[in-house]
Backbone bond lengths (Angstrom), bond angles and torsions (degrees), N, CA, C in turn:
res aa  C-N    CA-C-N  psi(-1)  N-CA   C-N-CA  omega(-1)  CA-C   N-CA-C  phi
1 M - - - 1.444 - - 1.525 108.53 -
2 E 1.322 115.66 140.73 1.455 122.11 177.57 1.519 108.63 -114.39
3 R 1.320 115.59 134.40 1.468 120.67 178.54 1.509 109.54 -123.28
4 R 1.317 114.73 145.75 1.457 122.27 178.55 1.514 109.63 -135.73
5 I 1.298 115.29 150.78 1.461 121.84 168.46 1.520 105.89 -111.93
6 L 1.315 116.11 132.80 1.456 122.25 -178.52 1.524 110.34 -120.61
7 I 1.293 115.68 134.85 1.463 121.99 169.16 1.514 104.90 -125.02
8 R 1.320 116.52 118.07 1.461 121.76 -172.37 1.522 111.67 -117.27
9 D 1.328 114.05 139.44 1.470 122.44 171.63 1.530 113.14 53.65
10 F 1.311 115.88 42.74 1.462 122.57 178.33 1.531 107.31 -76.29
11 Q 1.316 116.68 109.08 1.463 121.72 -177.53 1.521 110.05 -92.91
12 L 1.321 114.42 121.89 1.454 121.74 -177.00 1.523 109.82 -124.59
13 Q 1.308 116.30 151.59 1.454 121.71 169.92 1.524 106.34 -99.44
14 V 1.344 115.70 118.28 1.461 120.82 -172.13 1.527 109.82 -129.35
15 S 1.311 115.85 137.40 1.460 120.75 169.90 1.523 106.39 -78.03
16 I 1.349 115.61 106.14 1.459 119.24 -172.74 1.522 110.19 -150.75
17 G 1.318 115.11 143.13 1.454 120.61 174.50 1.509 112.92 130.74
18 V 1.329 114.88 155.78 1.458 121.09 -179.17 1.525 112.20 -100.93
19 Y 1.308 117.82 -16.12 1.460 121.32 -177.47 1.525 110.94 -89.60
20 A 1.324 115.99 149.20 1.462 121.61 -178.89 1.529 111.00 -55.19
21 R 1.333 117.68 -40.64 1.470 120.62 -179.18 1.527 111.93 -64.00
22 E 1.323 117.14 -26.51 1.460 121.11 179.98 1.526 112.09 -80.93
23 R 1.305 116.73 -19.56 1.464 120.99 -177.87 1.521 112.90 -86.80
24 K 1.332 116.79 -5.82 1.467 120.83 -177.15 1.519 112.94 -73.06
25 A 1.320 116.33 -33.04 1.471 120.05 -176.96 1.523 108.97 -155.92
26 P 1.320 116.62 154.90 1.472 119.16 176.18 1.529 111.02 -59.57
27 Q 1.323 114.74 152.23 1.459 122.07 178.60 1.524 109.39 -114.78
28 T 1.314 115.38 154.32 1.455 120.01 173.62 1.524 109.18 -73.85
29 V 1.310 115.52 130.43 1.465 122.64 173.84 1.523 106.50 -127.42
30 V 1.331 115.69 132.49 1.462 121.28 179.20 1.523 107.99 -106.09
31 V 1.331 115.75 121.58 1.470 122.11 -175.47 1.520 109.56 -111.98
32 N 1.323 115.27 138.20 1.462 122.89 172.18 1.525 108.15 -125.53
33 V 1.319 115.60 137.92 1.463 121.81 -178.46 1.521 108.78 -131.30
34 D 1.317 115.25 134.95 1.466 122.36 176.17 1.523 106.66 -131.01
35 L 1.334 116.57 112.38 1.459 121.79 -177.80 1.519 110.30 -108.93
36 L 1.314 116.38 120.38 1.459 121.92 173.01 1.521 106.96 -87.87
37 L 1.322 116.17 124.94 1.460 121.24 -176.54 1.517 111.30 -97.42
38 E 1.324 115.24 149.11 1.461 120.93 172.82 1.531 108.02 -63.33
39 P 1.329 117.37 153.24 1.470 118.06 175.38 1.525 110.03 -56.81
40 P 1.311 117.09 137.71 1.475 119.63 -176.85 1.523 111.41 -64.93
41 Q 1.338 114.61 143.09 1.454 120.96 177.27 1.524 111.45 -76.85
42 K 1.340 114.65 -25.32 1.461 119.86 178.78 1.514 108.74 -150.63
43 A 1.298 116.76 164.12 1.464 121.38 178.17 1.521 109.51 -63.30
44 H 1.314 116.88 145.53 1.467 119.83 -177.53 1.517 112.02 -68.71
45 G 1.320 118.29 -26.04 1.458 120.93 176.65 1.519 113.96 58.43
46 D 1.337 116.06 20.77 1.461 122.15 179.89 1.521 111.59 61.03
47 R 1.359 115.32 33.68 1.476 121.18 -179.41 1.524 109.39 -122.40
48 I 1.309 116.42 129.74 1.460 122.04 -179.71 1.525 112.03 -60.48
49 A 1.298 117.69 -30.24 1.463 121.44 -179.44 1.529 112.18 -64.87
50 N 1.327 117.41 -19.00 1.463 121.33 -176.93 1.523 113.73 -97.96
51 V 1.328 117.58 5.50 1.463 121.31 179.91 1.528 109.46 -135.13
52 L 1.312 116.09 168.36 1.462 120.78 173.23 1.522 107.94 -78.14
53 N 1.302 116.78 120.72 1.461 122.50 -179.52 1.526 108.48 -78.84
54 Y 1.318 117.31 112.64 1.457 120.00 -176.90 1.523 113.09 -66.76
55 E 1.328 117.45 -14.54 1.466 120.18 174.52 1.528 110.84 -61.87
56 I 1.325 117.34 -34.13 1.469 121.45 178.59 1.522 109.89 -64.05
57 V 1.315 116.97 -42.29 1.468 121.29 179.35 1.523 109.68 -67.91
58 H 1.324 116.61 -47.37 1.464 121.55 -179.42 1.531 111.05 -57.53
59 S 1.312 117.07 -52.21 1.469 120.03 -177.82 1.529 111.20 -67.85
60 G 1.320 117.52 -32.16 1.460 120.75 177.26 1.523 112.11 -65.89
61 I 1.325 116.77 -41.28 1.466 120.88 177.44 1.524 109.97 -64.24
62 L 1.309 116.55 -44.33 1.464 121.33 179.30 1.533 110.58 -59.88
63 A 1.319 117.02 -45.92 1.460 120.94 179.31 1.533 111.35 -63.88
64 L 1.318 117.12 -42.46 1.463 121.06 178.60 1.523 110.63 -61.51
65 A 1.315 116.86 -44.97 1.467 121.41 -178.34 1.527 111.76 -61.64
66 K 1.318 117.21 -31.24 1.463 121.75 -178.92 1.530 112.63 -90.02
67 S 1.330 117.56 -8.48 1.461 121.20 -168.67 1.522 115.43 -74.09
68 R 1.344 117.64 -25.66 1.463 119.21 -174.32 1.529 110.19 -169.46
69 H 1.305 115.65 177.96 1.464 121.16 172.33 1.531 108.27 -86.03
70 F 1.308 116.14 137.27 1.464 122.77 175.01 1.522 107.74 -111.49
71 N 1.308 116.99 128.51 1.461 119.27 174.16 1.525 110.41 -72.62
72 L 1.326 116.65 -39.86 1.460 121.50 -171.00 1.527 112.07 -124.56
73 L 1.325 115.32 146.24 1.466 119.84 170.60 1.518 110.60 -58.74
74 E 1.323 116.48 -34.76 1.458 120.74 179.98 1.524 111.31 -58.04
75 A 1.323 117.14 -39.13 1.470 120.83 179.93 1.526 110.83 -67.89
76 L 1.311 116.99 -40.16 1.469 120.69 176.92 1.526 110.37 -63.80
77 V 1.313 116.76 -46.19 1.473 121.02 179.38 1.528 110.40 -61.62
78 D 1.327 117.73 -43.21 1.470 120.48 178.25 1.529 111.08 -60.10
79 G 1.326 117.14 -41.86 1.461 120.77 178.33 1.515 112.31 -63.38
80 I 1.333 116.41 -40.04 1.467 119.96 178.31 1.520 110.48 -67.77
81 L 1.331 117.33 -39.93 1.469 120.41 176.67 1.530 110.95 -59.18
82 E 1.327 117.12 -44.96 1.466 120.49 179.46 1.524 111.13 -61.61
83 L 1.319 116.33 -43.77 1.463 121.25 177.76 1.527 110.65 -58.76
84 C 1.312 116.46 -46.90 1.471 120.74 -176.98 1.524 111.72 -66.24
85 L 1.321 116.90 -44.21 1.462 119.72 -177.71 1.524 112.94 -72.74
86 A 1.320 117.05 -13.14 1.465 120.66 175.10 1.527 111.72 -79.14
87 Q 1.324 117.31 -10.80 1.468 120.96 -179.30 1.522 110.00 -83.64
88 R 1.312 115.22 144.59 1.466 119.20 179.97 1.526 110.13 -62.07
89 D 1.297 115.05 146.59 1.457 123.67 174.05 1.521 115.12 74.46
90 V 1.335 119.96 0.16 1.461 120.45 178.11 1.522 108.60 -86.66
91 A 1.330 115.92 117.85 1.464 121.43 179.76 1.519 111.17 -91.60
92 E 1.338 115.95 -35.12 1.458 121.04 -176.58 1.518 108.88 -149.59
93 A 1.322 115.73 143.91 1.462 120.73 177.26 1.520 109.21 -128.49
94 R 1.313 115.87 134.62 1.460 123.39 173.30 1.524 105.73 -118.88
95 V 1.325 116.16 123.83 1.460 121.17 -176.66 1.517 108.80 -131.11
96 S 1.328 115.48 133.48 1.459 120.27 171.76 1.516 109.09 -126.00
97 A 1.323 114.93 149.60 1.460 121.74 175.77 1.519 107.60 -138.10
98 E 1.320 115.68 132.19 1.459 121.24 -178.98 1.515 110.28 -126.57
99 K 1.326 115.01 148.28 1.458 122.22 174.08 1.534 107.05 -108.94
100 P 1.331 117.81 95.56 1.472 120.46 -172.81 1.525 114.31 -71.03
101 D 1.322 117.78 -15.74 1.462 119.91 -175.13 1.533 113.40 -103.30
102 S 1.331 118.15 5.78 1.459 120.41 -178.09 1.525 112.54 -67.24
103 Y 1.325 116.35 -38.20 1.458 122.08 -178.86 1.524 109.07 -134.21
104 E 1.304 116.34 152.97 1.463 120.28 178.77 1.520 112.52 -77.36
105 D 1.329 117.11 -25.22 1.460 119.53 -171.65 1.526 114.91 -104.64
106 C 1.332 117.55 2.34 1.465 119.13 178.91 1.525 110.07 -167.18
107 R 1.332 114.97 170.42 1.462 122.41 171.23 1.523 106.88 -108.49
108 V 1.314 116.90 139.30 1.457 120.82 177.38 1.516 108.93 -114.21
109 G 1.328 115.47 149.37 1.449 117.72 -178.49 1.505 113.20 -167.73
110 V 1.323 113.59 -176.83 1.460 123.35 -178.60 1.523 107.64 -135.39
111 E 1.319 116.00 142.17 1.460 121.76 174.61 1.508 109.01 -132.48
112 A 1.323 116.57 140.19 1.465 120.94 177.09 1.516 109.08 -142.72
113 V 1.316 115.10 151.60 1.462 122.61 178.93 1.519 107.39 -128.12
114 R 1.311 114.98 135.14 1.463 119.38 177.69 1.521 109.26 -140.63
115 R 1.321 115.53 139.15 1.456 121.84 175.13 1.527 108.56 -99.83
116 R 1.315 115.12 151.86 1.471 119.89 176.51 1.534 108.69 -56.56
117 G 1.318 115.33 134.87 1.462 120.57 178.08 1.509 114.47 85.33
118 S 1.323 118.07 1.75 1.475 117.75 179.20 1.508 111.19 -121.06
């Protein structure tokens, strides 16, 4: 059996960008996270203590986004990947971040995938 935790369309206000106009105010960044979990060692038994609590990931991403200015989306994504892979039972993390307001005709973003130990 394969299990995943998903966080979709998480809208954050982030101080991000390399241009002077981007440093004036936080920008909307939309984050998606897909965590592949290791096979469980035991049945979850309908107990939160036996699973990865996605609240930890959610609040960790929020805290990271507020923690500092990021020049690049890549740096934000790398930080989220590190946070996710530090959680027990996460074998692989896929993280994307998009800036929906950068252009009128499209959304731009970055996606990265990392496995534990790599």
